[in-house]
C-alpha angles and dihedrals in degrees: 000000000000120000102203135063115241109281120209124209143153108243128235123235090255090061095055099088091054091046091050088053091050092047091050091051090056093061113101135159112253094036124103118268106269137163108319135191084256090072092055092042094055091046088053089080085083093052139268093277091059091050091052092048089052095056134080120186130199114201131189117199087352091302120117109249102167137011130199120199108202139178100250093187102056113162114244112275096022125110118256114229128210120200108202139210127178134191108253090234089064099046092112098030104128094191091058091045092054091048092051094049090046096048105039100067094038113097093201092052102040095037097231128112106257094006121239119330101177126039127193100208112161096151135049117064094209093048094049091046091051092050090053092046090053092053102261109150137205117281131176113345120230125203115225116211129193137184119193113226101201090110130055113272118241122244112278100214098238131092104252126205126186111225109248125210110278094018108081098126097108091045091053092044093056094044093054092044092049099049118046096208097038117144094188115137138172089255091053091048089056091048090051094045091053092057121098094244091062090062084080097040142079135199115215130193123198121213127198128220090280092054092249116148100242107162141013140190140180119215126197127199124204090200136285114321094017133101117271127205132231108212135175110015122174142169122215109256091235093056105045127131095040102097095261093130091059091044097052090045090054089049089052091052090050091051092051090050090053088052091054100255116157094215143353119242136191136159128204135174110280087230089064093085094165091053093049090049091051093054093045090052087054092058101269122138116225116226129205111294113255121205126224117235121249124199112244118243116232 
C-alpha cells in the first residue's frame, strides 16, 4: 500500500540518468510499445536541458511511476503531445490514472500553455480507461511493429559501418538527405553521442556497391533481455526504391541482437503504408494499430 498521492514535477538534468534507468527497466516483451530510452536519447541532440524541459514525472513514495515526454516548444495554436510510459507495477493503479488525466490537460499543472491536447497512451489499462471516461477520443492510429531477436539475423546486402566517435559526417549526410525538414548536424550528433542514453546505442550507415552512403539508422538498447528500438531510419533521397530501407532495418536488428536486445521495436503512423511495408519486409510483425487520444473540444 502506497502512502503518498502521485506527485508531479519537471526533472532536473541531474535526475536524467536515474530516469533513463527507470524507463529502461519498464521495457518488457509482450507489453505495448511505449516511451523508450530511445526517445530521450534522440532528443538529446538538442542538449540535456532540452530533454529535462521535455519531461514530466509522476512519483509515488519517491519512486517514478509514470513519465510524459512532451514537446516543450509547441508553436502557438498547435496541439501539445505527450508520449507516455508507465511502470508495469502501476498499470492498473486507478489513483495514478486519475492524477495523470487531471494533470495533463491542466496548464497550471503541466506547465505548458493550453496543457496537453494529444496523448500517446498505449499502455496502462486504468489510464486508458480513465481517458475514455473523461471524454478523450481516438486520434491518429499508429502501427506497432516487432521483430524477435532470438535467432541470428540474415545478411542485409549492404556494407555496414558503425559510426565512430568523431566521424559522423556520413550519418548526418544521409539523415538530412532522407528527411526534408531535418535539423541534424555534426554538432548535434556529438551532443547526442555524449549523452548517457547513447551508451546503449549505435548509429549505422549502409553503403552500396559504389561506396555511396545510401541509408542510415540509429538503434537503442534498453539493456540485455529487453526490447530495443530502431529510430530513426532513413534512405538518402537519391537512392530510394532499391530496397535500402529494408536492408538498413535488417542491419539495425542485427546490431540490437549483438547488444543483447530481446526484440526490435518501432511504431509508425498506420497511414504510412510504405513504411509499414518496409518494416514487414525486414522481418517485423505488424500489430493492431493503436490510436492516440485527443482531448475533446467544448
